[in-house]
A tleap script that builds the chain and sets N, CA, C and O, in Angstrom:
source leaprc.protein.ff14SB
mol = sequence {
  NMET ARG ARG GLN MET THR GLU VAL ARG SER
  GLN LYS ASN GLN TYR ARG ILE GLN ILE ILE
  ILE VAL CYS ILE LEU LEU SER VAL PHE CYS
  SER LEU ALA THR ILE ALA ALA GLU LYS TRP
  PRO GLY VAL ASP GLU SER VAL VAL GLU LYS
  TYR ALA LYS GLU HIE GLY ARG GLU ALA HIE
  GLU PRO LEU ILE ASN THR ASP GLN GLY ASP
  LEU LEU LEU PHE VAL PHE LEU ILE ALA GLY
  THR VAL GLY GLY PHE VAL ALA GLY TYR SER
  TRP ARG VAL LEU MET ILE GLU LYS ALA PRO
  ALA THR SER ARG GLU ARG LYS LYS THR CALA
}
set mol.1.N position { -30.397 -286.836 -133.573 }
set mol.1.CA position { -29.851 -287.398 -134.724 }
set mol.1.C position { -30.772 -288.345 -135.154 }
set mol.1.O position { -30.877 -288.574 -136.359 }
set mol.2.N position { -31.650 -289.091 -134.100 }
set mol.2.CA position { -32.333 -289.969 -134.410 }
set mol.2.C position { -33.691 -289.445 -134.752 }
set mol.2.O position { -34.615 -290.140 -135.174 }
set mol.3.N position { -33.733 -288.033 -134.510 }
set mol.3.CA position { -35.071 -287.488 -134.771 }
set mol.3.C position { -34.891 -286.689 -136.830 }
set mol.3.O position { -35.792 -286.680 -137.669 }
set mol.4.N position { -34.014 -286.367 -136.935 }
set mol.4.CA position { -33.299 -286.299 -138.317 }
set mol.4.C position { -33.999 -287.568 -139.094 }
set mol.4.O position { -35.023 -287.652 -139.771 }
set mol.5.N position { -32.982 -288.530 -138.692 }
set mol.5.CA position { -33.504 -289.529 -139.229 }
set mol.5.C position { -35.029 -289.905 -139.651 }
set mol.5.O position { -35.382 -290.135 -140.808 }
set mol.6.N position { -35.830 -289.924 -138.558 }
set mol.6.CA position { -37.616 -290.203 -138.705 }
set mol.6.C position { -37.800 -288.732 -139.532 }
set mol.6.O position { -38.633 -288.841 -140.432 }
set mol.7.N position { -37.450 -287.943 -139.467 }
set mol.7.CA position { -37.495 -286.977 -140.564 }
set mol.7.C position { -37.607 -286.936 -142.026 }
set mol.7.O position { -38.435 -286.644 -142.889 }
set mol.8.N position { -36.152 -287.446 -141.897 }
set mol.8.CA position { -35.750 -288.156 -143.220 }
set mol.8.C position { -36.813 -289.146 -143.858 }
set mol.8.O position { -37.609 -288.920 -144.770 }
set mol.9.N position { -36.610 -290.282 -143.141 }
set mol.9.CA position { -37.795 -291.205 -143.702 }
set mol.9.C position { -39.408 -291.076 -143.703 }
set mol.9.O position { -40.023 -291.940 -144.328 }
set mol.10.N position { -40.093 -290.112 -143.080 }
set mol.10.CA position { -40.856 -290.023 -143.316 }
set mol.10.C position { -40.971 -289.065 -144.619 }
set mol.10.O position { -41.620 -289.500 -145.570 }
set mol.11.N position { -40.444 -287.933 -144.701 }
set mol.11.CA position { -40.385 -286.952 -146.056 }
set mol.11.C position { -40.302 -288.556 -147.080 }
set mol.11.O position { -41.285 -288.718 -147.803 }
set mol.12.N position { -39.480 -289.394 -147.127 }
set mol.12.CA position { -39.592 -290.619 -148.083 }
set mol.12.C position { -40.713 -291.251 -148.341 }
set mol.12.O position { -41.161 -291.676 -149.406 }
set mol.13.N position { -41.177 -291.280 -147.135 }
set mol.13.CA position { -42.697 -291.973 -147.393 }
set mol.13.C position { -43.677 -291.180 -148.134 }
set mol.13.O position { -44.477 -291.593 -148.974 }
set mol.14.N position { -43.494 -289.889 -147.677 }
set mol.14.CA position { -44.138 -288.756 -148.089 }
set mol.14.C position { -44.256 -288.889 -149.836 }
set mol.14.O position { -45.356 -289.065 -150.359 }
set mol.15.N position { -43.238 -288.803 -150.494 }
set mol.15.CA position { -42.748 -289.339 -151.536 }
set mol.15.C position { -43.475 -290.533 -152.499 }
set mol.15.O position { -44.246 -290.567 -153.458 }
set mol.16.N position { -42.929 -291.248 -151.856 }
set mol.16.CA position { -43.854 -292.493 -152.040 }
set mol.16.C position { -45.347 -292.467 -152.230 }
set mol.16.O position { -45.892 -292.975 -153.210 }
set mol.17.N position { -46.026 -291.821 -151.201 }
set mol.17.CA position { -47.368 -291.936 -151.194 }
set mol.17.C position { -47.692 -290.955 -152.410 }
set mol.17.O position { -48.765 -291.089 -152.998 }
set mol.18.N position { -47.046 -290.255 -152.687 }
set mol.18.CA position { -47.366 -288.845 -153.499 }
set mol.18.C position { -47.102 -289.855 -155.048 }
set mol.18.O position { -48.059 -290.116 -155.777 }
set mol.19.N position { -45.759 -290.306 -155.347 }
set mol.19.CA position { -45.633 -291.409 -156.512 }
set mol.19.C position { -46.731 -292.129 -156.717 }
set mol.19.O position { -47.353 -292.093 -157.779 }
set mol.20.N position { -47.055 -292.840 -155.715 }
set mol.20.CA position { -48.349 -293.714 -156.038 }
set mol.20.C position { -49.635 -293.690 -156.155 }
set mol.20.O position { -50.337 -294.578 -156.637 }
set mol.21.N position { -50.090 -292.315 -155.560 }
set mol.21.CA position { -51.299 -290.948 -156.300 }
set mol.21.C position { -51.543 -290.884 -157.619 }
set mol.21.O position { -52.528 -291.047 -158.339 }
set mol.22.N position { -49.958 -290.495 -157.821 }
set mol.22.CA position { -49.919 -289.914 -159.172 }
set mol.22.C position { -50.058 -290.751 -160.232 }
set mol.22.O position { -50.683 -290.361 -161.219 }
set mol.23.N position { -49.472 -292.078 -160.184 }
set mol.23.CA position { -49.288 -293.003 -160.852 }
set mol.23.C position { -51.069 -294.212 -160.938 }
set mol.23.O position { -51.225 -294.996 -161.875 }
set mol.24.N position { -52.097 -294.067 -159.835 }
set mol.24.CA position { -53.058 -294.410 -159.855 }
set mol.24.C position { -54.248 -293.670 -160.393 }
set mol.24.O position { -55.260 -294.191 -160.860 }
set mol.25.N position { -53.873 -291.765 -160.206 }
set mol.25.CA position { -54.584 -290.765 -161.380 }
set mol.25.C position { -54.467 -290.833 -162.913 }
set mol.25.O position { -55.307 -290.659 -163.795 }
set mol.26.N position { -52.852 -291.214 -162.959 }
set mol.26.CA position { -52.676 -291.567 -164.553 }
set mol.26.C position { -53.496 -292.939 -164.860 }
set mol.26.O position { -54.320 -293.002 -165.773 }
set mol.27.N position { -53.183 -294.031 -164.002 }
set mol.27.CA position { -54.197 -295.130 -164.963 }
set mol.27.C position { -55.477 -294.433 -164.614 }
set mol.27.O position { -55.697 -293.870 -165.686 }
set mol.28.N position { -56.496 -294.088 -163.802 }
set mol.28.CA position { -57.091 -294.153 -164.449 }
set mol.28.C position { -57.844 -293.157 -165.299 }
set mol.28.O position { -58.864 -293.492 -165.902 }
set mol.29.N position { -57.254 -291.703 -165.361 }
set mol.29.CA position { -57.049 -291.351 -166.683 }
set mol.29.C position { -56.964 -291.836 -168.075 }
set mol.29.O position { -57.661 -291.387 -168.985 }
set mol.30.N position { -55.863 -293.004 -168.237 }
set mol.30.CA position { -55.574 -293.572 -169.499 }
set mol.30.C position { -56.718 -294.262 -169.586 }
set mol.30.O position { -57.336 -294.089 -170.636 }
set mol.31.N position { -57.281 -295.138 -168.643 }
set mol.31.CA position { -58.878 -295.934 -168.993 }
set mol.31.C position { -59.981 -295.388 -169.424 }
set mol.31.O position { -60.715 -295.748 -170.344 }
set mol.32.N position { -60.085 -294.207 -168.479 }
set mol.32.CA position { -60.922 -293.298 -168.992 }
set mol.32.C position { -60.795 -292.647 -170.704 }
set mol.32.O position { -61.729 -292.184 -171.358 }
set mol.33.N position { -59.853 -292.739 -170.989 }
set mol.33.CA position { -59.592 -291.757 -172.219 }
set mol.33.C position { -59.748 -292.972 -172.899 }
set mol.33.O position { -60.260 -292.670 -173.976 }
set mol.34.N position { -59.577 -294.212 -172.847 }
set mol.34.CA position { -59.804 -295.215 -173.739 }
set mol.34.C position { -61.392 -295.525 -174.174 }
set mol.34.O position { -61.836 -295.913 -175.254 }
set mol.35.N position { -62.137 -295.180 -172.814 }
set mol.35.CA position { -63.582 -295.453 -172.921 }
set mol.35.C position { -63.840 -294.379 -173.836 }
set mol.35.O position { -64.464 -294.606 -174.872 }
set mol.36.N position { -63.454 -293.325 -173.577 }
set mol.36.CA position { -64.144 -292.309 -174.688 }
set mol.36.C position { -63.751 -292.354 -176.003 }
set mol.36.O position { -64.384 -291.887 -176.950 }
set mol.37.N position { -62.853 -292.838 -176.040 }
set mol.37.CA position { -62.164 -293.187 -177.764 }
set mol.37.C position { -63.445 -294.017 -178.292 }
set mol.37.O position { -63.982 -293.733 -179.363 }
set mol.38.N position { -63.804 -294.852 -177.628 }
set mol.38.CA position { -64.633 -295.664 -178.076 }
set mol.38.C position { -66.204 -295.118 -178.573 }
set mol.38.O position { -66.894 -295.481 -179.526 }
set mol.39.N position { -66.463 -294.046 -177.462 }
set mol.39.CA position { -67.828 -293.447 -178.098 }
set mol.39.C position { -67.726 -292.459 -178.748 }
set mol.39.O position { -68.768 -292.112 -179.302 }
set mol.40.N position { -66.588 -291.656 -178.957 }
set mol.40.CA position { -66.794 -290.279 -179.464 }
set mol.40.C position { -65.399 -290.867 -180.799 }
set mol.40.O position { -64.355 -291.504 -180.653 }
set mol.41.N position { -66.043 -290.291 -181.956 }
set mol.41.CA position { -65.225 -290.483 -183.019 }
set mol.41.C position { -64.047 -289.367 -183.152 }
set mol.41.O position { -63.963 -288.282 -182.576 }
set mol.42.N position { -63.025 -290.067 -184.238 }
set mol.42.CA position { -62.017 -288.771 -183.953 }
set mol.42.C position { -62.319 -287.733 -184.952 }
set mol.42.O position { -63.029 -287.930 -185.938 }
set mol.43.N position { -61.582 -286.294 -184.565 }
set mol.43.CA position { -61.918 -285.388 -185.717 }
set mol.43.C position { -61.326 -285.972 -187.238 }
set mol.43.O position { -61.237 -284.928 -187.885 }
set mol.44.N position { -60.928 -286.967 -188.039 }
set mol.44.CA position { -60.845 -287.179 -188.801 }
set mol.44.C position { -61.654 -288.010 -189.220 }
set mol.44.O position { -61.899 -288.097 -190.423 }
set mol.45.N position { -62.204 -288.750 -188.350 }
set mol.45.CA position { -63.702 -289.321 -188.958 }
set mol.45.C position { -64.862 -288.310 -188.905 }
set mol.45.O position { -65.806 -288.520 -189.666 }
set mol.46.N position { -64.899 -287.208 -188.070 }
set mol.46.CA position { -66.276 -286.535 -187.714 }
set mol.46.C position { -66.277 -285.424 -188.425 }
set mol.46.O position { -67.399 -284.929 -188.528 }
set mol.47.N position { -65.052 -284.600 -189.184 }
set mol.47.CA position { -64.953 -283.543 -189.662 }
set mol.47.C position { -64.146 -283.774 -190.824 }
set mol.47.O position { -64.569 -283.656 -191.974 }
set mol.48.N position { -63.161 -284.052 -190.559 }
set mol.48.CA position { -62.503 -284.020 -192.370 }
set mol.48.C position { -62.725 -285.080 -193.273 }
set mol.48.O position { -61.988 -285.106 -194.259 }
set mol.49.N position { -63.783 -286.169 -193.123 }
set mol.49.CA position { -64.318 -287.128 -193.887 }
set mol.49.C position { -65.229 -286.496 -194.532 }
set mol.49.O position { -65.159 -286.504 -195.761 }
set mol.50.N position { -66.292 -285.802 -193.885 }
set mol.50.CA position { -67.112 -284.999 -194.044 }
set mol.50.C position { -66.806 -283.691 -194.666 }
set mol.50.O position { -67.676 -283.316 -195.452 }
set mol.51.N position { -66.083 -283.128 -194.558 }
set mol.51.CA position { -66.062 -281.858 -196.160 }
set mol.51.C position { -64.690 -282.632 -196.971 }
set mol.51.O position { -63.898 -281.859 -197.509 }
set mol.52.N position { -64.466 -283.816 -197.042 }
set mol.52.CA position { -63.733 -284.228 -198.284 }
set mol.52.C position { -64.643 -284.865 -198.970 }
set mol.52.O position { -64.502 -284.849 -200.192 }
set mol.53.N position { -65.661 -285.498 -198.468 }
set mol.53.CA position { -67.016 -285.931 -199.120 }
set mol.53.C position { -67.700 -285.075 -200.329 }
set mol.53.O position { -67.886 -285.082 -201.545 }
set mol.54.N position { -67.957 -284.289 -199.072 }
set mol.54.CA position { -68.336 -282.571 -199.644 }
set mol.54.C position { -68.122 -282.289 -200.957 }
set mol.54.O position { -68.985 -282.010 -201.789 }
set mol.55.N position { -66.382 -282.408 -201.200 }
set mol.55.CA position { -65.760 -281.846 -202.115 }
set mol.55.C position { -65.009 -282.933 -203.215 }
set mol.55.O position { -63.994 -282.917 -203.913 }
set mol.56.N position { -66.032 -283.797 -202.963 }
set mol.56.CA position { -65.508 -284.880 -203.748 }
set mol.56.C position { -64.400 -285.745 -203.342 }
set mol.56.O position { -64.511 -286.819 -203.934 }
set mol.57.N position { -63.489 -285.721 -202.659 }
set mol.57.CA position { -62.530 -286.311 -202.362 }
set mol.57.C position { -62.551 -287.310 -201.339 }
set mol.57.O position { -62.471 -287.040 -200.140 }
set mol.58.N position { -62.708 -289.001 -202.024 }
set mol.58.CA position { -62.616 -290.062 -200.888 }
set mol.58.C position { -61.350 -289.979 -200.538 }
set mol.58.O position { -60.525 -289.165 -200.954 }
set mol.59.N position { -61.119 -291.251 -199.382 }
set mol.59.CA position { -60.085 -291.511 -198.549 }
set mol.59.C position { -59.787 -292.769 -199.628 }
set mol.59.O position { -60.694 -293.352 -200.222 }
set mol.60.N position { -58.284 -293.102 -199.783 }
set mol.60.CA position { -57.893 -294.179 -200.159 }
set mol.60.C position { -56.921 -294.808 -199.072 }
set mol.60.O position { -56.849 -294.582 -197.864 }
set mol.61.N position { -56.153 -295.723 -199.933 }
set mol.61.CA position { -55.447 -296.667 -198.899 }
set mol.61.C position { -53.999 -295.910 -199.192 }
set mol.61.O position { -53.530 -295.668 -200.304 }
set mol.62.N position { -53.314 -295.547 -197.681 }
set mol.62.CA position { -51.816 -294.752 -197.783 }
set mol.62.C position { -50.901 -295.381 -198.677 }
set mol.62.O position { -50.962 -296.556 -199.039 }
set mol.63.N position { -49.903 -294.388 -199.073 }
set mol.63.CA position { -48.809 -295.454 -200.216 }
set mol.63.C position { -47.959 -296.095 -198.899 }
set mol.63.O position { -47.243 -297.042 -199.225 }
set mol.64.N position { -47.929 -295.807 -197.760 }
set mol.64.CA position { -47.156 -297.002 -196.669 }
set mol.64.C position { -48.373 -297.217 -195.405 }
set mol.64.O position { -48.984 -296.544 -194.575 }
set mol.65.N position { -48.281 -298.318 -195.778 }
set mol.65.CA position { -49.526 -298.576 -194.570 }
set mol.65.C position { -48.785 -298.957 -192.827 }
set mol.65.O position { -48.092 -299.937 -192.554 }
set mol.66.N position { -49.074 -298.197 -192.181 }
set mol.66.CA position { -48.356 -298.735 -190.866 }
set mol.66.C position { -48.944 -299.214 -190.197 }
set mol.66.O position { -48.354 -299.580 -189.180 }
set mol.67.N position { -50.356 -299.513 -190.283 }
set mol.67.CA position { -51.451 -300.273 -189.252 }
set mol.67.C position { -51.475 -301.896 -189.459 }
set mol.67.O position { -52.251 -302.598 -188.811 }
set mol.68.N position { -50.519 -302.455 -190.458 }
set mol.68.CA position { -50.226 -303.599 -190.446 }
set mol.68.C position { -48.858 -304.060 -190.153 }
set mol.68.O position { -47.839 -303.480 -190.530 }
set mol.69.N position { -48.913 -305.441 -189.262 }
set mol.69.CA position { -47.600 -305.435 -188.742 }
set mol.69.C position { -46.781 -304.613 -187.584 }
set mol.69.O position { -47.289 -303.646 -187.016 }
set mol.70.N position { -45.969 -304.908 -187.403 }
set mol.70.CA position { -44.912 -304.152 -186.636 }
set mol.70.C position { -44.027 -303.260 -187.411 }
set mol.70.O position { -42.838 -303.109 -187.130 }
set mol.71.N position { -44.545 -302.749 -188.261 }
set mol.71.CA position { -43.831 -301.869 -188.999 }
set mol.71.C position { -43.570 -300.278 -188.666 }
set mol.71.O position { -42.676 -299.559 -189.112 }
set mol.72.N position { -44.631 -299.947 -187.741 }
set mol.72.CA position { -44.416 -298.610 -187.029 }
set mol.72.C position { -44.012 -298.774 -185.994 }
set mol.72.O position { -43.782 -297.712 -185.415 }
set mol.73.N position { -43.648 -300.257 -185.049 }
set mol.73.CA position { -42.497 -300.058 -184.021 }
set mol.73.C position { -41.370 -300.429 -184.598 }
set mol.73.O position { -40.327 -300.475 -183.945 }
set mol.74.N position { -41.424 -300.782 -186.050 }
set mol.74.CA position { -39.615 -300.711 -186.536 }
set mol.74.C position { -39.284 -299.359 -186.980 }
set mol.74.O position { -38.088 -299.069 -186.954 }
set mol.75.N position { -40.276 -298.303 -187.459 }
set mol.75.CA position { -39.861 -297.017 -187.725 }
set mol.75.C position { -39.284 -296.305 -186.348 }
set mol.75.O position { -38.331 -295.581 -186.058 }
set mol.76.N position { -40.036 -296.721 -185.887 }
set mol.76.CA position { -39.692 -296.130 -183.956 }
set mol.76.C position { -38.203 -296.725 -183.637 }
set mol.76.O position { -37.187 -296.029 -183.648 }
set mol.77.N position { -38.235 -298.034 -183.369 }
set mol.77.CA position { -36.772 -298.355 -183.724 }
set mol.77.C position { -35.201 -297.486 -184.385 }
set mol.77.O position { -34.105 -297.064 -184.013 }
set mol.78.N position { -35.906 -297.596 -185.360 }
set mol.78.CA position { -34.875 -297.047 -186.036 }
set mol.78.C position { -34.271 -295.875 -185.614 }
set mol.78.O position { -33.068 -295.692 -185.432 }
set mol.79.N position { -35.652 -294.689 -185.395 }
set mol.79.CA position { -35.400 -293.469 -184.722 }
set mol.79.C position { -34.533 -293.277 -183.916 }
set mol.79.O position { -33.405 -292.793 -184.005 }
set mol.80.N position { -35.200 -293.745 -182.983 }
set mol.80.CA position { -34.805 -294.043 -181.656 }
set mol.80.C position { -32.916 -294.353 -181.914 }
set mol.80.O position { -32.013 -293.528 -181.773 }
set mol.81.N position { -32.788 -296.027 -182.380 }
set mol.81.CA position { -31.357 -295.866 -182.833 }
set mol.81.C position { -30.116 -294.751 -183.568 }
set mol.81.O position { -28.929 -294.532 -183.325 }
set mol.82.N position { -30.965 -294.298 -184.421 }
set mol.82.CA position { -29.961 -293.463 -184.866 }
set mol.82.C position { -30.300 -292.021 -184.208 }
set mol.82.O position { -29.751 -291.042 -184.713 }
set mol.83.N position { -30.917 -291.889 -183.433 }
set mol.83.CA position { -30.999 -290.606 -182.407 }
set mol.83.C position { -30.085 -290.914 -181.460 }
set mol.83.O position { -29.157 -290.123 -181.296 }
set mol.84.N position { -30.131 -291.646 -180.967 }
set mol.84.CA position { -29.019 -292.178 -180.049 }
set mol.84.C position { -27.660 -292.843 -180.693 }
set mol.84.O position { -26.830 -293.479 -180.043 }
set mol.85.N position { -27.634 -292.725 -181.294 }
set mol.85.CA position { -25.958 -293.054 -181.933 }
set mol.85.C position { -25.647 -291.319 -182.081 }
set mol.85.O position { -24.819 -291.001 -181.228 }
set mol.86.N position { -25.982 -290.417 -182.725 }
set mol.86.CA position { -26.285 -289.137 -182.869 }
set mol.86.C position { -25.624 -288.698 -181.048 }
set mol.86.O position { -24.526 -288.328 -180.633 }
set mol.87.N position { -26.697 -288.929 -180.512 }
set mol.87.CA position { -26.496 -288.057 -179.119 }
set mol.87.C position { -25.049 -288.631 -178.744 }
set mol.87.O position { -24.148 -287.860 -178.414 }
set mol.88.N position { -24.873 -289.933 -178.804 }
set mol.88.CA position { -24.142 -290.949 -177.916 }
set mol.88.C position { -22.322 -290.048 -179.160 }
set mol.88.O position { -21.250 -289.678 -178.682 }
set mol.89.N position { -22.689 -290.022 -180.460 }
set mol.89.CA position { -21.451 -289.392 -180.667 }
set mol.89.C position { -21.155 -287.932 -180.512 }
set mol.89.O position { -19.989 -287.571 -180.668 }
set mol.90.N position { -22.004 -287.126 -180.248 }
set mol.90.CA position { -21.864 -285.788 -179.602 }
set mol.90.C position { -21.892 -285.503 -178.055 }
set mol.90.O position { -21.906 -284.429 -177.454 }
set mol.91.N position { -21.897 -286.797 -177.597 }
set mol.91.CA position { -21.896 -286.470 -175.975 }
set mol.91.C position { -21.028 -285.736 -175.469 }
set mol.91.O position { -21.351 -284.851 -174.677 }
set mol.92.N position { -19.891 -285.932 -175.786 }
set mol.92.CA position { -18.830 -284.523 -174.862 }
set mol.92.C position { -19.142 -282.922 -175.742 }
set mol.92.O position { -18.960 -281.830 -175.203 }
set mol.93.N position { -19.492 -283.054 -176.757 }
set mol.93.CA position { -19.911 -281.497 -177.132 }
set mol.93.C position { -21.309 -280.985 -176.114 }
set mol.93.O position { -21.541 -279.902 -175.577 }
set mol.94.N position { -22.208 -282.488 -176.137 }
set mol.94.CA position { -23.675 -281.734 -175.708 }
set mol.94.C position { -23.680 -281.849 -173.961 }
set mol.94.O position { -24.695 -281.451 -173.389 }
set mol.95.N position { -22.644 -282.346 -173.215 }
set mol.95.CA position { -22.483 -282.588 -172.255 }
set mol.95.C position { -21.423 -281.956 -171.239 }
set mol.95.O position { -21.735 -281.539 -170.123 }
set mol.96.N position { -20.342 -281.943 -171.680 }
set mol.96.CA position { -19.356 -281.588 -170.993 }
set mol.96.C position { -18.349 -280.234 -171.496 }
set mol.96.O position { -17.897 -279.372 -170.742 }
set mol.97.N position { -18.149 -280.331 -173.000 }
set mol.97.CA position { -17.204 -279.155 -173.540 }
set mol.97.C position { -18.659 -277.956 -173.603 }
set mol.97.O position { -19.879 -278.117 -173.558 }
set mol.98.N position { -17.912 -276.955 -173.708 }
set mol.98.CA position { -18.695 -275.607 -173.658 }
set mol.98.C position { -18.883 -275.233 -175.048 }
set mol.98.O position { -18.095 -275.665 -175.889 }
set mol.99.N position { -19.880 -274.447 -175.390 }
set mol.99.CA position { -20.061 -274.234 -176.967 }
set mol.99.C position { -18.934 -273.246 -177.473 }
set mol.99.O position { -18.628 -272.415 -176.617 }
set mol.100.N position { -18.479 -273.180 -178.263 }
set mol.100.CA position { -17.348 -272.514 -179.055 }
set mol.100.C position { -17.888 -270.700 -178.623 }
set mol.100.O position { -19.089 -270.462 -178.492 }
set mol.101.N position { -17.324 -270.102 -178.530 }
set mol.101.CA position { -17.813 -268.779 -178.147 }
set mol.101.C position { -18.266 -268.153 -179.868 }
set mol.101.O position { -17.837 -268.851 -180.787 }
set mol.102.N position { -18.924 -267.154 -180.177 }
set mol.102.CA position { -19.575 -266.666 -180.978 }
set mol.102.C position { -18.620 -265.497 -181.310 }
set mol.102.O position { -17.790 -265.287 -180.425 }
set mol.103.N position { -18.573 -264.903 -182.108 }
set mol.103.CA position { -17.852 -263.474 -182.615 }
set mol.103.C position { -18.110 -262.340 -181.951 }
set mol.103.O position { -17.220 -261.569 -181.593 }
set mol.104.N position { -19.788 -262.092 -181.664 }
set mol.104.CA position { -19.853 -261.262 -181.215 }
set mol.104.C position { -19.351 -261.620 -179.283 }
set mol.104.O position { -18.823 -260.729 -178.617 }
set mol.105.N position { -19.562 -262.617 -178.861 }
set mol.105.CA position { -19.204 -262.532 -177.319 }
set mol.105.C position { -17.639 -262.167 -176.940 }
set mol.105.O position { -17.258 -261.774 -175.838 }
set mol.106.N position { -16.787 -262.397 -178.159 }
set mol.106.CA position { -15.511 -262.387 -177.846 }
set mol.106.C position { -15.523 -261.081 -178.320 }
set mol.106.O position { -14.768 -260.612 -177.468 }
set mol.107.N position { -15.781 -260.212 -178.972 }
set mol.107.CA position { -15.682 -259.007 -179.196 }
set mol.107.C position { -16.152 -257.971 -177.985 }
set mol.107.O position { -15.691 -256.845 -177.797 }
set mol.108.N position { -17.264 -258.687 -177.152 }
set mol.108.CA position { -17.732 -257.891 -175.936 }
set mol.108.C position { -16.891 -258.358 -174.836 }
set mol.108.O position { -16.805 -257.585 -173.882 }
set mol.109.N position { -15.994 -259.910 -174.745 }
set mol.109.CA position { -15.238 -259.449 -173.643 }
set mol.109.C position { -13.559 -258.862 -174.172 }
set mol.109.O position { -12.633 -258.599 -173.403 }
set mol.110.N position { -13.546 -258.808 -175.030 }
set mol.110.CA position { -12.480 -258.136 -175.725 }
set mol.110.C position { -12.066 -256.517 -175.437 }
set mol.110.O position { -11.144 -255.995 -176.063 }
savepdb mol mol.pdb
quit
C-alpha cells in the first residue's frame, strides 16, 4: 500500500515538473517572439504597403480605430458576454440532452 502511495506521489511530482518546464519554455518563446517583432517588420509593413504604394493606394485611418484606449478590450468583453450568455442559455441542449434524431436516423432504426 505504501509503495502505491509513493508511486502516485512520484507520478504527481513528475507532472508538476513537466508543467513547470512547459511554462518556462512558453515564457522563453513569448519573450523571443517579442524581441523578434521589434527587429522584423510584419507582412503589412513589408509587403502590403509596398504593393499598395506601387498601385497608388496609400494607407488611411480606419473607420473605427481600436488602437486608442480600451476600445478593443471592450469589444472582446462584449463578445465574451454574448457568447457566454448564448452558451449558458443553451447549456442543457449542448451538454445534457441528446440532439434530436434526424429523419434519416429514424428510418434506419425503424
